[in-house]
C-alpha positions in Angstrom: -130.9 -119.4 11.4 -134.0 -119.0 13.6 -136.5 -121.9 14.6 -138.3 -120.2 17.6 -141.8 -121.3 16.0 -141.1 -124.8 17.1 -141.1 -123.8 20.8 -144.4 -121.7 20.4 -146.0 -124.7 18.9 -145.3 -126.6 21.9 -146.8 -124.0 24.1 -150.1 -124.6 22.4 -150.2 -128.3 23.1 -149.5 -130.6 26.1 -147.7 -133.1 23.6 -144.3 -132.3 22.5 -144.0 -131.8 18.8 -141.5 -133.5 16.5 -139.6 -130.3 16.4 -139.3 -130.1 20.3 -138.2 -133.7 20.3 -135.7 -133.4 17.6 -134.1 -130.2 19.0 -133.9 -131.7 22.5 -132.3 -134.8 21.1 -129.8 -132.4 19.2 -128.7 -130.9 22.3 -127.7 -134.3 23.7 -124.2 -135.5 23.9 -125.3 -138.7 21.8 -126.4 -136.5 18.9 -123.5 -134.5 19.1 -121.2 -137.6 18.8 -123.2 -139.2 16.0 -126.4 -137.5 14.9 -126.7 -139.8 11.6 -129.0 -142.6 13.5 -131.2 -139.9 14.7 -131.6 -138.4 11.0 -132.7 -142.0 10.0 -135.3 -142.0 12.8 -136.8 -138.6 11.2 -136.5 -139.9 7.4 -140.0 -140.6 6.6 -142.1 -142.0 3.7 -142.9 -138.2 2.3 -140.2 -135.9 1.0 -141.2 -133.2 3.5 -141.4 -134.0 7.3 -144.0 -131.6 9.2 -142.5 -130.6 12.4 -144.4 -127.5 13.3 -147.3 -125.5 12.3 -145.2 -123.7 9.8 -141.7 -125.8 9.6 -140.7 -128.9 7.6 -137.8 -131.0 7.4 -136.1 -132.5 4.2 -133.8 -135.2 4.5 -133.6 -137.1 1.2 -130.7 -136.2 -1.3 -133.0 -135.6 -4.5 -135.6 -133.4 -2.6 -132.8 -131.2 -0.8 -131.1 -130.9 -4.0 -134.1 -129.7 -5.9 -135.0 -127.3 -3.1 -131.5 -126.0 -2.7 -132.1 -124.8 -6.4 -135.8 -123.8 -6.3 -136.3 -120.3 -7.4 -139.4 -119.7 -5.0 -137.4 -120.9 -1.9 -135.5 -117.8 -0.3 -132.9 -117.7 2.1 -134.2 -114.3 3.1 -135.9 -114.7 6.6 -137.8 -111.8 6.3 -140.1 -113.9 4.3 -140.9 -116.1 7.3 -144.8 -116.7 8.2 -144.3 -116.1 12.0 -143.4 -112.7 13.4 -140.9 -114.3 15.8 -138.9 -116.0 12.7 -138.6 -112.7 11.0 -135.1 -111.0 11.2 -135.1 -107.3 11.7 -132.5 -105.4 9.7 -129.7 -104.1 11.7 -128.9 -100.5 10.3 -125.3 -100.9 11.3 -124.3 -103.5 8.9 -125.3 -104.7 5.2 -127.1 -108.1 4.7 -125.0 -111.0 4.3 -124.8 -112.6 0.8 -126.2 -115.9 2.4 -129.5 -114.2 3.0 -130.2 -112.4 -0.3 -132.4 -113.2 -3.1 -132.0 -111.8 -6.9 -131.4 -109.3 -8.0 -129.4 -108.0 -5.1 -127.7 -111.5 -4.9 -127.0 -111.6 -8.4 -125.5 -108.1 -8.5 -123.1 -108.6 -5.4 -122.1 -112.1 -6.2 -121.3 -111.0 -9.6 -119.0 -108.2 -8.4 -117.5 -110.5 -5.9 -116.6 -113.1 -8.4 -114.4 -110.3 -10.2 -112.1 -110.3 -7.2 -112.6 -113.9 -5.9 -111.0 -115.6 -8.9 -109.6 -119.2 -9.5 -106.2 -117.5 -10.1 -106.2 -116.1 -6.9 -106.9 -119.3 -5.2 -104.4 -121.1 -7.3 -101.7 -118.4 -6.0 -102.7 -119.4 -2.5 -101.6 -122.8 -3.1 -97.8 -122.5 -2.3 -98.8 -120.4 0.7 -101.1 -122.9 2.1 -98.4 -125.6 1.8 -95.9 -123.7 3.5 -98.2 -123.0 6.5 -99.2 -126.7 6.6 -95.5 -127.6 6.4 -94.6 -125.3 9.1 -97.6 -126.6 11.4 -96.6 -130.1 11.2 -93.0 -129.4 11.8 -93.9 -127.8 15.1 -96.1 -130.7 15.9 -93.4 -133.2 15.2 -91.1 -131.4 17.5 -93.5 -132.0 20.5 -93.5 -135.0 22.8 -96.6 -136.8 24.0 -100.0 -136.2 22.8 -101.0 -133.3 20.5 -104.5 -131.9 19.9 -104.8 -131.8 16.1 -107.6 -129.2 16.3 -105.6 -126.6 18.0 -102.3 -127.3 16.5 -103.2 -127.9 12.9 -106.9 -127.9 11.9 -107.6 -124.4 13.6 -104.5 -122.5 12.5 -104.3 -123.6 9.0 -107.3 -122.2 7.5 -107.2 -119.0 9.6 -103.8 -118.3 8.4 -104.7 -118.9 4.8 -107.9 -116.7 5.3 -105.6 -114.1 6.6 -103.3 -114.2 3.9 -106.0 -114.0 1.3 -107.5 -110.9 3.0 -104.1 -109.3 3.7 -104.7 -109.6 7.6 -101.2 -108.9 9.4 -100.2 -112.1 11.0 -100.0 -110.5 14.6 -104.0 -110.1 14.2 -104.6 -113.8 13.3 -105.3 -114.8 17.1 -108.0 -111.9 17.2 -109.5 -113.2 14.0 -109.7 -116.7 15.5 -111.5 -115.6 18.5 -114.0 -113.3 16.6 -114.7 -116.3 14.1 -115.6 -118.6 16.6 -118.1 -116.3 18.3 -119.7 -115.3 15.0 -120.0 -118.7 13.9 -122.4 -119.5 16.8 -125.0 -117.2 15.1 -125.7 -120.0 12.5 -127.2 -122.3 15.0 -130.7 -122.5 15.8 -131.9 -119.8 18.3 -133.3 -122.5 20.6 -129.9 -123.6 21.1 -128.5 -120.4 22.0 -128.4 -118.9 25.6 -128.6 -115.0 26.4 -124.9 -115.2 27.1 -124.0 -116.9 23.9 -126.2 -114.1 22.0 -124.3 -111.4 23.8 -120.9 -113.0 22.9 -122.0 -113.1 19.3 -122.9 -109.6 19.0 -119.6 -108.6 20.7 -117.9 -110.5 18.3 -119.7 -109.2 15.3 -119.1 -105.7 16.4 -115.3 -106.1 17.0 -114.8 -107.9 13.7 -117.0 -105.3 11.9 -114.9 -102.5 13.4 -111.6 -104.1 12.4 -112.7 -104.8 9.0 -114.0 -101.3 8.6 -110.4 -100.1 9.4 -108.7 -102.4 7.4 -110.7 -101.6 4.4 -110.2 -98.0 4.9 -106.3 -98.6 5.0 -106.7 -100.7 1.6 -108.4 -98.0 -0.1 -105.6 -95.4 0.8 -103.0 -98.3 0.0 -104.1 -101.0 -2.1 -102.0 -104.2 -1.5 -102.2 -107.6 -3.5 -105.2 -109.1 -1.4 -108.6 -109.6 -1.6 -109.9 -106.7 0.6 -108.0 -104.4 -1.8 -109.5 -106.3 -4.8 -112.9 -105.8 -3.6 -112.4 -102.3 -2.8 -111.3 -101.8 -6.5 -114.1 -103.7 -8.1 -116.0 -101.4 -10.4 -118.3 -103.0 -13.1 -119.9 -100.3 -15.3 -120.0 -97.8 -12.6 -121.6 -100.3 -9.9 -119.2 -100.4 -7.0 -119.2 -102.7 -3.9 -120.0 -100.2 -1.0 -117.8 -100.1 2.2 -120.6 -102.2 4.4 -120.9 -104.8 1.6 -117.3 -105.4 1.5 -117.2 -105.5 5.3 -120.3 -108.1 5.2 -118.7 -110.0 2.5 -115.1 -110.4 4.3 -117.2 -111.3 7.4 -119.0 -114.1 5.7 -115.7 -115.3 4.1 -114.1 -115.4 7.3 -116.6 -117.4 9.2 -117.5 -119.6 5.9 -114.1 -120.0 4.6 -112.6 -120.7 8.2 -115.0 -122.3 10.6 -116.1 -124.9 8.0 -112.6 -125.9 6.7 -111.6 -126.4 10.6 -114.4 -128.9 10.8 -113.6 -130.4 7.5 -110.0 -131.2 8.7 -110.8 -132.4 12.2 -113.8 -134.6 11.0 -112.1 -136.0 8.0 -108.9 -137.0 10.3 -111.0 -138.5 12.9 -113.2 -140.5 10.2 -109.6 -142.0 8.9 -108.4 -142.8 12.3 -111.6 -144.8 13.2 -111.5 -146.4 9.8 -107.9 -147.8 9.6 -108.3 -149.7 6.4 -109.4 -146.4 4.6 -106.3 -144.7 6.3 -103.9 -147.4 5.0 -105.4 -147.1 1.6 -105.1 -143.3 1.4 -101.4 -143.9 2.4 -100.9 -146.4 -0.3 -102.7 -144.2 -2.7 -102.1 -140.3 -1.9 -103.8 -139.5 -5.4 -106.9 -140.4 -3.9 -106.9 -137.3 -1.6 -109.0 -135.4 -4.1 -112.0 -137.9 -3.9 -111.3 -138.5 -0.2 -112.0 -134.7 0.4 -115.5 -134.9 -1.0 -116.1 -138.0 0.6 -115.2 -136.4 4.0 -117.6 -133.5 3.1 -120.2 -136.4 2.4 -119.4 -138.6 5.4 -119.4 -136.2 8.3 -119.9 -132.8 6.7 -119.0 -129.5 8.6 -122.4 -128.0 7.9 -125.4 -130.3 8.9 -128.3 -127.8 8.0 -129.6 -125.0 6.0 -132.9 -123.2 5.7 -135.4 -121.8 2.9 -138.2 -120.0 3.4 -141.3 -120.5 0.8 -142.2 -117.3 -0.9 -145.3 -118.2 -2.4 -148.2 -121.1 -1.9 -147.1 -124.0 -4.1 -146.5 -127.7 -4.4 -142.5 -128.6 -4.0 -141.4 -132.2 -4.3 -145.0 -133.3 -4.4 -145.9 -131.5 -1.1 -148.3 -128.6 -0.7 -146.6 -125.4 1.2 -147.7 -122.1 2.1 -145.9 -118.8 1.8 -143.9 -118.0 4.8 -143.2 -121.9 5.6 -139.7 -122.6 6.6 -138.0 -125.7 5.1 -135.0 -127.1 7.0 -132.7 -128.8 4.5 -130.8 -131.4 6.7 -127.6 -131.7 4.6 -126.1 -134.2 6.9 -129.1 -136.6 6.3 -129.1 -135.9 2.5 -125.5 -136.9 2.4 -126.3 -140.2 4.1 -129.4 -141.0 1.9 -128.8 -144.7 0.4 -130.8 -143.8 -2.5 -128.0 -141.4 -3.8 -125.1 -143.1 -2.0 -124.8 -146.9 -1.9 -123.9 -148.1 1.7 -123.8 -144.2 2.9 -122.9 -145.0 6.5 -119.3 -146.6 5.2 -116.3 -144.2 4.8 -114.9 -145.1 1.1 -112.2 -142.8 0.1 -112.4 -144.4 -3.6 -116.1 -143.2 -3.7 -117.2 -140.7 -6.2 -118.9 -138.5 -3.8 -119.0 -135.4 -5.9 -122.9 -135.2 -5.6 -122.7 -134.3 -2.1 -124.5 -131.3 -0.7 -121.8 -130.1 1.6 -121.4 -126.9 -0.1 -125.0 -126.3 -0.8 -126.3 -125.7 -4.3 -127.9 -123.3 -6.5 -127.2 -119.6 -6.6 -125.9 -120.1 -2.8 -123.5 -122.8 -3.7 -120.6 -122.0 -1.5 -118.3 -119.4 -3.0 -115.0 -120.7 -1.4 -115.7 -124.4 -2.6 -112.5 -124.4 -4.5 -110.5 -122.7 -1.6 -111.7 -125.4 0.8 -111.2 -128.4 -1.3 -107.6 -126.9 -2.0 -106.8 -126.7 1.6 -108.4 -130.1 2.5 -106.3 -131.6 0.0 -103.2 -130.0 1.1 -103.9 -130.6 4.8 -104.5 -134.3 4.6 -101.7 -134.9 2.2 -99.1 -133.3 4.3 -100.4 -135.1 7.7 -100.4 -138.5 6.1 -97.0 -137.8 4.6 -95.3 -136.4 7.9 -96.9 -138.8 10.3 -96.9 -142.3 8.9 -98.3 -143.5 12.4 -100.8 -141.2 13.3 -103.0 -142.6 16.2 -105.9 -141.3 18.5 -104.5 -140.6 21.9 -107.8 -140.2 23.9 -111.3 -139.3 23.3 -112.2 -136.5 21.0 -114.5 -133.7 22.1 -117.3 -132.4 19.9 -118.3 -128.6 19.9 -121.6 -127.6 21.4 -123.0 -126.7 18.0 -125.5 -128.0 15.7 -125.6 -126.4 12.3 -121.8 -126.4 12.1 -120.3 -129.8 13.1 -116.8 -130.0 14.3 -114.5 -131.1 17.1 -113.4 -129.0 20.1 -110.4 -131.5 20.7 -108.8 -134.2 18.7 -105.8 -135.9 21.0 -103.2 -137.8 18.6 -99.8 -139.3 18.7 -97.4 -139.9 16.2 -95.6 -143.1 17.7 
């Protein structure tokens, strides 16, 4: 996601633009701790809020939902109006499914669906439970405070993803490092330093090389894993290329790992700060399914996504031009009082399935079922094993904006 146009606009004026103010605030510790009051300040009387010459914000649930599904709004940044916003093609890698439009998106997603089946996800349930049990056993054996992020929230989804892909256990640490590096690429460019950009490119190169070797090995000797299944996909002579498989696996690693880490961390912190909801979930463990959707709504792991306008038109009652960029603030949409009564209250009994934490339309999260399954097992296992889970210090937020999560979450079990 790129937002350099906001800084260009500020150069042309002595007065800071709305976008300038927003992104300055987005880098502050107060925003990182709780962005939702800031969203409310930017929520206005019109569906689209102009924040730059070619940039708009959408914060309402109905408007965001409409634009997630709009056929003339693209995720492909090559349509952007300003040259600085356009993304040059890297000849060394295939485009991500996230940034494709039909018909390319339709073709590739359809092929992936043949390998990424509900049956495969269901088969991972026992593996996920075994990993979660092993991790809580290790936590219980420790004395004193434990960092829940490092001890549980991070290793659980990376080990599940590695099991899904067929990555050897001894390489899980490498995957964790590369995943964190690549995940920084989804933050706005105005929040990235040259050092961060270099680290992102290094992580991408290392991950791409590793996945290329893994794919080659699976083509020679297929296994019962997703990489082997993707390599074997063939629909009417249409095969996924090696570069496409590598790009897809890279996407699954970041989207399926980083977001689930944040779901577990953010959801656990929300429960610890709302003890009546924690007690309710303990009394009624069957609520863990609705609770996971409520965590995704209340403090979701993905706060913003982007669409580019592909032709002059009117959308949600507002005129926009070809090349304009619309920032869909998912975190604000999920706290919209028009969609969710008392939206700033955590309520594990709420039917929150209308949340936009998984996006929507043709780009609805491919791994939504996997994320829900992992989240349900994670919270059920934690609450069952630790009946007196408590905060043991001040959590630390990660210095990211698009992906919202915790760096640390110190807890005790006393």
